[in-house]
MDAnalysis code that builds the backbone (N, CA, C; Angstrom):
import MDAnalysis as mda
import numpy as np

u = mda.Universe.empty(465, n_residues=155, atom_resindex=np.repeat(np.arange(155), 3), trajectory=True)
u.add_TopologyAttr("name", ["N", "CA", "C"] * 155)
u.add_TopologyAttr("resid", np.arange(1, 156))
u.add_TopologyAttr("resname", ["MET", "THR", "ARG", "ARG", "LEU", "SER", "MET", "ASP", "GLN", "ALA", "VAL", "GLU", "LEU", "LEU", "GLU", "ARG", "GLU", "LEU", "ALA", "PRO", "GLY", "GLN", "ARG", "ALA", "LEU", "ASP", "ASP", "LEU", "VAL", "THR", "GLU", "ASP", "LEU", "TRP", "LEU", "ALA", "PHE", "LEU", "ARG", "PHE", "SER", "GLN", "ARG", "LEU", "PHE", "ASP", "VAL", "PRO", "ASP", "ALA", "PRO", "ASP", "ALA", "ASP", "GLY", "LEU", "LEU", "PHE", "GLN", "TYR", "GLY", "THR", "HIS", "ALA", "PHE", "ASP", "GLY", "PRO", "PRO", "ALA", "PHE", "THR", "LEU", "ASP", "LEU", "THR", "ARG", "GLN", "PHE", "GLU", "ILE", "SER", "ASP", "GLY", "GLU", "GLY", "ASP", "HIS", "GLY", "HIS", "TYR", "VAL", "GLN", "VAL", "HIS", "CYS", "GLU", "LEU", "LYS", "TYR", "GLY", "VAL", "THR", "PRO", "ALA", "LEU", "LYS", "ALA", "LEU", "GLY", "SER", "PHE", "ASP", "SER", "TRP", "PHE", "PHE", "HIS", "ASP", "ALA", "GLY", "ASP", "ASP", "LEU", "GLU", "VAL", "TRP", "ALA", "GLN", "GLY", "LEU", "THR", "GLN", "ARG", "VAL", "ALA", "TRP", "ALA", "THR", "ILE", "HIS", "LYS", "LEU", "LYS", "PRO", "ASN", "GLU", "ILE", "ARG", "VAL", "TYR", "GLN", "GLU", "GLN", "VAL"])
u.atoms.positions = np.array([
    [-39.960, 8.051, 15.120],
    [-39.293, 7.744, 16.393],
    [-39.222, 6.096, 16.598],
    [-38.232, 5.441, 17.011],
    [-38.068, 3.967, 17.315],
    [-38.865, 3.767, 18.630],
    [-39.700, 2.803, 18.813],
    [-40.226, 2.317, 20.040],
    [-39.196, 1.473, 20.764],
    [-38.958, 1.820, 21.838],
    [-38.039, 1.181, 22.861],
    [-38.930, 0.211, 23.622],
    [-38.203, -0.991, 23.828],
    [-38.969, -2.100, 24.584],
    [-38.778, -1.798, 26.040],
    [-39.394, -2.513, 26.882],
    [-39.503, -2.424, 28.343],
    [-38.442, -3.530, 28.719],
    [-37.745, -3.159, 29.748],
    [-36.603, -4.053, 30.226],
    [-37.196, -5.114, 30.937],
    [-38.500, -5.250, 31.045],
    [-39.398, -6.391, 31.685],
    [-39.393, -7.553, 30.679],
    [-39.305, -7.078, 29.453],
    [-39.558, -8.026, 28.317],
    [-38.190, -8.795, 27.905],
    [-37.141, -8.404, 28.522],
    [-35.876, -8.731, 28.039],
    [-35.580, -10.167, 28.119],
    [-35.854, -11.016, 29.124],
    [-35.722, -12.545, 29.196],
    [-36.481, -13.196, 28.114],
    [-37.733, -12.686, 28.041],
    [-38.696, -13.263, 26.998],
    [-38.096, -13.088, 25.562],
    [-37.590, -12.018, 25.366],
    [-36.993, -11.650, 24.046],
    [-35.810, -12.409, 23.714],
    [-35.015, -12.529, 24.616],
    [-33.779, -13.454, 24.511],
    [-34.021, -14.794, 24.277],
    [-34.992, -15.383, 25.093],
    [-35.471, -16.837, 24.975],
    [-36.058, -16.840, 23.569],
    [-36.686, -15.907, 22.895],
    [-37.288, -16.024, 21.668],
    [-36.278, -16.059, 20.534],
    [-35.255, -15.239, 20.680],
    [-34.104, -15.265, 19.851],
    [-33.501, -16.490, 19.839],
    [-33.325, -17.093, 20.953],
    [-32.827, -18.637, 21.234],
    [-33.701, -19.646, 20.481],
    [-34.955, -19.412, 20.433],
    [-35.926, -20.474, 19.861],
    [-35.351, -20.907, 18.599],
    [-34.941, -22.147, 18.241],
    [-34.248, -22.592, 17.033],
    [-35.200, -22.856, 16.063],
    [-36.351, -22.914, 15.978],
    [-37.268, -23.242, 14.933],
    [-37.291, -24.644, 14.701],
    [-36.483, -24.949, 13.570],
    [-36.465, -26.424, 13.233],
    [-35.501, -27.404, 13.968],
    [-34.821, -26.638, 14.840],
    [-33.656, -27.497, 15.285],
    [-33.846, -27.454, 16.943],
    [-33.393, -28.508, 17.566],
    [-33.642, -28.562, 19.029],
    [-32.636, -27.656, 19.577],
    [-32.849, -26.897, 20.761],
    [-31.801, -26.236, 21.315],
    [-30.580, -26.834, 21.754],
    [-30.621, -28.202, 22.036],
    [-29.324, -28.879, 22.410],
    [-28.535, -29.343, 21.186],
    [-29.153, -28.848, 20.083],
    [-28.379, -29.276, 18.597],
    [-27.507, -28.110, 18.242],
    [-27.963, -26.863, 18.996],
    [-27.017, -25.627, 18.667],
    [-25.629, -25.659, 19.210],
    [-24.854, -24.917, 18.320],
    [-23.429, -24.746, 18.751],
    [-23.312, -23.361, 19.184],
    [-22.161, -23.171, 19.755],
    [-21.867, -21.773, 20.498],
    [-22.216, -20.581, 19.468],
    [-21.633, -20.941, 18.307],
    [-21.847, -19.704, 17.088],
    [-23.367, -19.471, 17.121],
    [-24.162, -20.549, 16.876],
    [-25.670, -20.214, 16.779],
    [-26.264, -19.393, 17.937],
    [-25.815, -19.676, 19.266],
    [-26.310, -19.038, 20.190],
    [-25.651, -17.474, 20.359],
    [-24.438, -17.490, 19.896],
    [-23.740, -16.038, 19.818],
    [-24.538, -15.000, 18.890],
    [-24.787, -15.726, 17.698],
    [-25.655, -14.865, 16.798],
    [-27.277, -14.630, 17.173],
    [-27.896, -15.609, 17.951],
    [-29.036, -15.248, 18.599],
    [-28.915, -14.004, 19.688],
    [-27.686, -14.020, 20.423],
    [-27.654, -12.934, 21.570],
    [-27.189, -11.698, 20.577],
    [-26.492, -11.650, 19.725],
    [-26.307, -10.435, 18.916],
    [-27.509, -9.806, 18.430],
    [-28.553, -10.689, 17.933],
    [-29.719, -10.195, 17.553],
    [-30.489, -9.596, 18.614],
    [-30.557, -10.135, 19.631],
    [-30.980, -9.675, 20.995],
    [-30.475, -8.327, 21.416],
    [-29.055, -8.236, 21.117],
    [-28.433, -7.005, 21.498],
    [-28.603, -5.851, 20.710],
    [-29.191, -5.884, 19.479],
    [-29.515, -4.880, 18.674],
    [-30.893, -4.232, 18.778],
    [-31.600, -4.960, 19.808],
    [-32.831, -4.552, 20.008],
    [-32.754, -3.148, 21.099],
    [-33.638, -2.161, 20.974],
    [-33.350, -0.960, 21.877],
    [-34.449, -1.055, 23.046],
    [-33.855, -0.762, 24.249],
    [-34.839, -0.912, 25.321],
    [-34.828, 0.491, 26.070],
    [-36.015, 0.713, 26.759],
    [-36.213, 1.930, 27.468],
    [-35.303, 1.988, 28.593],
    [-34.086, 2.641, 28.535],
    [-33.174, 2.611, 29.811],
    [-33.102, 4.050, 30.173],
    [-32.543, 4.265, 31.400],
    [-32.387, 5.757, 31.790],
    [-31.305, 6.448, 30.819],
    [-31.398, 7.767, 30.659],
    [-30.599, 8.562, 29.952],
    [-29.218, 8.768, 30.864],
    [-28.547, 7.845, 30.849],
    [-27.210, 7.783, 31.698],
    [-26.054, 7.216, 30.978],
    [-24.909, 7.541, 31.229],
    [-23.700, 6.778, 30.712],
    [-23.848, 5.122, 31.063],
    [-23.542, 4.379, 30.096],
    [-23.452, 2.774, 30.396],
    [-24.691, 2.309, 31.137],
    [-25.881, 2.825, 30.510],
    [-27.084, 2.327, 31.016],
    [-27.647, 0.895, 30.363],
    [-26.970, 0.722, 29.195],
    [-27.279, -0.550, 28.423],
    [-25.878, -1.132, 27.939],
    [-25.477, -2.109, 28.511],
    [-24.375, -2.695, 28.132],
    [-24.413, -4.142, 28.219],
    [-23.336, -4.656, 27.270],
    [-23.206, -6.100, 26.874],
    [-21.867, -6.614, 27.456],
    [-21.946, -7.706, 27.747],
    [-20.679, -8.422, 28.533],
    [-20.386, -9.813, 27.925],
    [-19.288, -10.071, 27.317],
    [-18.812, -11.482, 26.819],
    [-17.730, -11.763, 27.819],
    [-18.077, -12.841, 28.521],
    [-17.128, -13.434, 29.510],
    [-16.957, -14.889, 29.401],
    [-15.707, -15.533, 29.630],
    [-15.530, -16.909, 29.889],
    [-14.598, -17.110, 30.739],
    [-14.500, -18.553, 31.241],
    [-13.446, -18.977, 32.108],
    [-13.960, -20.338, 32.856],
    [-13.140, -20.905, 33.370],
    [-13.289, -22.226, 34.107],
    [-13.781, -21.959, 35.620],
    [-14.806, -22.252, 35.967],
    [-15.447, -21.956, 37.245],
    [-16.010, -23.090, 37.840],
    [-16.139, -23.134, 39.316],
    [-17.053, -24.186, 40.048],
    [-17.965, -23.345, 41.092],
    [-18.701, -22.479, 40.416],
    [-19.570, -21.757, 41.230],
    [-20.793, -22.605, 41.875],
    [-21.502, -23.437, 41.144],
    [-22.454, -24.074, 41.910],
    [-22.460, -25.623, 41.298],
    [-21.503, -26.309, 41.465],
    [-21.279, -27.689, 41.049],
    [-19.730, -27.856, 40.700],
    [-19.658, -29.020, 39.868],
    [-18.217, -29.159, 39.556],
    [-17.663, -28.160, 38.581],
    [-16.297, -28.044, 38.531],
    [-15.793, -27.069, 37.452],
    [-16.471, -27.109, 35.935],
    [-16.613, -26.071, 35.403],
    [-17.015, -26.052, 34.051],
    [-16.440, -24.956, 33.377],
    [-16.184, -24.972, 32.161],
    [-15.816, -23.857, 31.323],
    [-17.161, -23.124, 30.892],
    [-17.569, -21.935, 31.271],
    [-18.519, -21.045, 31.139],
    [-18.353, -19.981, 30.138],
    [-19.231, -19.872, 29.063],
    [-19.248, -18.588, 28.265],
    [-20.479, -17.896, 28.787],
    [-20.393, -16.725, 29.346],
    [-21.680, -15.989, 29.827],
    [-21.679, -14.684, 28.858],
    [-23.006, -14.732, 28.231],
    [-23.335, -13.512, 27.339],
    [-24.316, -12.861, 28.237],
    [-24.105, -11.653, 28.557],
    [-24.956, -10.893, 29.499],
    [-25.323, -9.502, 28.933],
    [-26.467, -9.121, 29.195],
    [-26.883, -7.743, 29.006],
    [-27.337, -7.107, 30.107],
    [-26.617, -5.911, 30.452],
    [-27.016, -5.245, 31.853],
    [-27.667, -3.894, 31.424],
    [-28.745, -3.784, 32.231],
    [-29.649, -2.408, 32.314],
    [-29.469, -1.791, 33.671],
    [-29.156, -0.468, 33.479],
    [-29.440, 0.350, 34.783],
    [-30.675, 0.593, 35.145],
    [-30.928, 0.583, 36.486],
    [-32.335, 0.854, 37.005],
    [-32.093, 2.096, 37.749],
    [-33.057, 2.998, 37.490],
    [-33.000, 4.448, 38.515],
    [-33.933, 4.372, 39.626],
    [-33.646, 4.896, 40.591],
    [-34.545, 5.257, 41.638],
    [-35.808, 6.253, 41.309],
    [-36.506, 6.510, 42.188],
    [-37.596, 7.459, 42.070],
    [-37.104, 8.859, 41.666],
    [-35.995, 9.267, 42.227],
    [-35.375, 10.493, 41.738],
    [-34.710, 10.561, 40.478],
    [-34.506, 9.474, 39.818],
    [-33.595, 9.395, 38.754],
    [-32.138, 9.096, 38.862],
    [-31.727, 8.833, 40.180],
    [-30.405, 8.198, 40.511],
    [-30.275, 6.981, 40.183],
    [-28.979, 6.548, 40.050],
    [-28.749, 5.123, 39.944],
    [-29.325, 4.306, 41.221],
    [-30.104, 3.429, 40.901],
    [-30.645, 2.263, 41.806],
    [-29.809, 1.069, 41.895],
    [-29.708, 0.433, 40.867],
    [-28.954, -0.900, 40.734],
    [-29.005, -1.235, 39.280],
    [-28.546, -2.342, 39.014],
    [-28.539, -3.041, 37.655],
    [-29.216, -4.416, 37.539],
    [-29.816, -4.570, 36.487],
    [-30.460, -5.928, 36.137],
    [-29.722, -6.555, 35.175],
    [-29.243, -7.884, 35.252],
    [-28.407, -8.494, 34.046],
    [-29.206, -9.603, 33.759],
    [-29.244, -9.745, 32.368],
    [-30.071, -10.909, 31.596],
    [-28.770, -11.738, 31.174],
    [-28.724, -12.883, 31.624],
    [-27.658, -13.902, 31.223],
    [-28.130, -14.858, 30.184],
    [-27.198, -15.337, 29.276],
    [-27.173, -16.377, 28.437],
    [-26.071, -17.150, 28.796],
    [-26.014, -18.120, 29.522],
    [-24.863, -18.850, 30.213],
    [-24.780, -20.286, 29.647],
    [-23.736, -20.371, 28.936],
    [-23.353, -21.648, 28.291],
    [-22.340, -22.398, 29.005],
    [-22.520, -23.672, 29.364],
    [-21.619, -24.408, 30.223],
    [-21.016, -25.585, 29.327],
    [-19.671, -25.978, 29.483],
    [-19.276, -27.103, 28.685],
    [-18.339, -27.732, 29.878],
    [-18.151, -29.053, 29.469],
    [-16.971, -29.869, 30.256],
    [-15.849, -29.130, 30.096],
    [-14.862, -29.275, 31.148],
    [-13.483, -28.796, 31.150],
    [-12.650, -29.731, 30.267],
    [-12.008, -29.168, 29.407],
    [-10.886, -29.911, 28.515],
    [-9.738, -29.228, 28.657],
    [-8.567, -29.785, 28.333],
    [-7.305, -29.093, 28.336],
    [-7.380, -27.879, 27.333],
    [-8.063, -27.996, 26.332],
    [-8.086, -26.830, 25.400],
    [-8.830, -25.663, 25.990],
    [-9.975, -25.988, 26.610],
    [-10.772, -24.948, 27.346],
    [-10.124, -24.351, 28.444],
    [-9.512, -25.114, 29.207],
    [-8.917, -24.605, 30.345],
    [-7.672, -23.760, 30.179],
    [-7.105, -24.131, 28.891],
    [-5.983, -23.139, 28.464],
    [-6.203, -22.036, 28.059],
    [-7.515, -21.572, 27.697],
    [-8.049, -20.279, 27.325],
    [-8.212, -19.223, 28.443],
    [-8.000, -19.792, 29.809],
    [-8.021, -19.019, 30.829],
    [-9.192, -18.208, 30.822],
    [-9.140, -17.063, 31.518],
    [-10.541, -16.163, 31.406],
    [-10.278, -14.725, 30.793],
    [-11.484, -14.333, 30.335],
    [-11.605, -13.008, 29.704],
    [-12.717, -12.380, 29.858],
    [-12.925, -11.063, 29.587],
    [-14.195, -10.471, 29.669],
    [-13.942, -9.222, 28.800],
    [-15.145, -8.764, 28.191],
    [-15.125, -7.489, 27.357],
    [-16.647, -6.846, 27.407],
    [-16.515, -5.593, 27.636],
    [-17.760, -4.759, 27.751],
    [-18.030, -4.012, 26.430],
    [-19.392, -3.870, 26.092],
    [-19.682, -2.966, 25.127],
    [-20.832, -2.166, 25.602],
    [-20.904, -0.803, 25.515],
    [-22.002, -0.081, 25.872],
    [-22.727, 0.721, 24.507],
    [-23.895, 0.647, 24.607],
    [-24.661, 1.178, 23.420],
    [-24.551, 2.714, 23.194],
    [-24.214, 3.319, 24.283],
    [-24.181, 4.971, 24.266],
    [-22.741, 5.425, 24.097],
    [-21.787, 4.445, 24.192],
    [-20.344, 4.915, 24.100],
    [-19.750, 5.335, 22.697],
    [-20.693, 5.109, 21.528],
    [-20.130, 5.700, 20.454],
    [-19.426, 4.514, 19.550],
    [-19.497, 3.278, 20.196],
    [-18.695, 2.137, 19.586],
    [-19.518, 1.436, 18.520],
    [-19.172, 0.698, 17.771],
    [-19.991, 0.018, 16.866],
    [-20.106, -1.564, 17.046],
    [-21.345, -1.880, 17.422],
    [-21.656, -3.357, 17.935],
    [-21.125, -4.556, 17.141],
    [-21.043, -4.238, 15.849],
    [-20.438, -5.281, 14.714],
    [-19.101, -5.271, 14.910],
    [-18.452, -4.194, 15.104],
    [-16.990, -3.971, 15.381],
    [-16.478, -4.958, 16.753],
    [-17.283, -4.623, 17.673],
    [-16.944, -5.189, 18.949],
    [-17.191, -6.906, 18.868],
    [-18.114, -7.233, 18.138],
    [-18.545, -8.654, 17.978],
    [-17.550, -9.349, 17.183],
    [-17.039, -8.432, 15.912],
    [-16.173, -9.251, 15.064],
    [-14.888, -9.413, 15.863],
    [-14.477, -8.313, 16.682],
    [-13.157, -8.501, 17.373],
    [-13.123, -9.642, 18.333],
    [-14.293, -10.153, 19.003],
    [-14.576, -11.190, 19.870],
    [-14.292, -12.533, 19.135],
    [-14.766, -12.482, 17.756],
    [-14.865, -13.739, 16.947],
    [-13.559, -13.900, 16.455],
    [-12.618, -12.904, 16.297],
    [-11.458, -13.107, 15.882],
    [-10.206, -13.392, 16.870],
    [-10.731, -13.530, 18.187],
    [-9.770, -13.902, 19.125],
    [-9.421, -15.607, 18.972],
    [-8.357, -15.931, 19.322],
    [-7.992, -17.355, 19.226],
    [-8.989, -18.358, 20.132],
    [-9.581, -17.945, 21.052],
    [-10.488, -18.614, 22.003],
    [-11.658, -18.817, 20.938],
    [-12.099, -18.101, 20.179],
    [-13.235, -18.314, 19.301],
    [-13.028, -19.715, 18.499],
    [-11.947, -19.784, 17.982],
    [-11.659, -21.026, 17.163],
    [-11.901, -22.115, 17.881],
    [-11.790, -22.108, 19.250],
    [-11.779, -23.225, 20.180],
    [-13.133, -23.621, 20.439],
    [-14.141, -22.565, 20.645],
    [-15.364, -22.722, 21.140],
    [-16.651, -22.352, 20.279],
    [-16.399, -21.992, 18.793],
    [-17.487, -21.726, 18.154],
    [-18.383, -22.793, 17.675],
    [-17.703, -23.967, 17.374],
    [-18.572, -25.161, 16.919],
    [-18.835, -26.099, 18.045],
    [-18.542, -25.635, 19.454],
    [-18.856, -26.680, 20.478],
    [-20.373, -26.662, 20.786],
    [-20.914, -27.532, 21.223],
    [-22.244, -27.688, 21.878],
    [-22.021, -27.698, 23.443],
    [-22.738, -26.615, 23.942],
    [-22.819, -26.555, 25.237],
    [-23.598, -27.652, 26.023],
    [-23.055, -28.075, 27.061],
    [-23.755, -29.160, 27.886],
    [-24.897, -28.625, 28.625],
    [-24.971, -27.299, 28.696],
    [-26.062, -26.609, 29.518],
    [-26.414, -25.348, 28.964],
    [-27.413, -24.748, 28.784],
    [-27.895, -23.382, 28.281],
    [-28.700, -22.915, 29.265],
    [-28.519, -21.822, 30.015],
    [-29.193, -21.211, 31.001],
    [-29.518, -19.661, 30.608],
    [-30.844, -19.389, 30.700],
    [-31.241, -18.011, 30.489],
    [-31.898, -17.524, 31.820],
    [-31.278, -16.413, 32.323],
    [-31.890, -16.044, 33.747],
    [-31.693, -14.323, 33.930],
    [-32.312, -14.037, 34.682],
    [-31.914, -12.629, 35.104],
    [-31.854, -12.438, 36.655],
    [-30.906, -11.621, 37.018],
    [-30.352, -11.132, 38.261],
    [-30.297, -9.773, 38.533],
    [-30.600, -9.332, 39.832],
    [-30.360, -7.821, 40.271],
    [-28.850, -7.700, 40.829],
    [-28.130, -6.818, 40.299],
    [-26.764, -6.580, 40.994],
    [-26.460, -5.263, 41.508],
])
């Protein structure tokens, strides 16, 4: 039987995957960070036995949530948290947020999101490959983010 990890370890594990070894974090390009997120995405966590309890979200767009407009690629893992009776309580999301300056090429990409759920019977590699075959990937995969932020929030 495979040992499942505690959701409390998720941020630390993602940060460890992002640790660049011989390269400085600010030398990494989008593709390096995406591959690290995919390694993190393959780890099994102890989640409730409920549909969509462990999901991945790939989303991007130009936003000005907490400052000047920025093109943001948000790689998110979402875990369901159950209450004491085993019913849905809330979700916890672990984000790897990549921010870039706004250029005409990035702004032209608009916004996009795609979900993957581990229990849905889909293949993670097929989902990931589909995302990297999008036209947007050709624009962003070699870019260096201006900012990389890893954080957790309750939603």
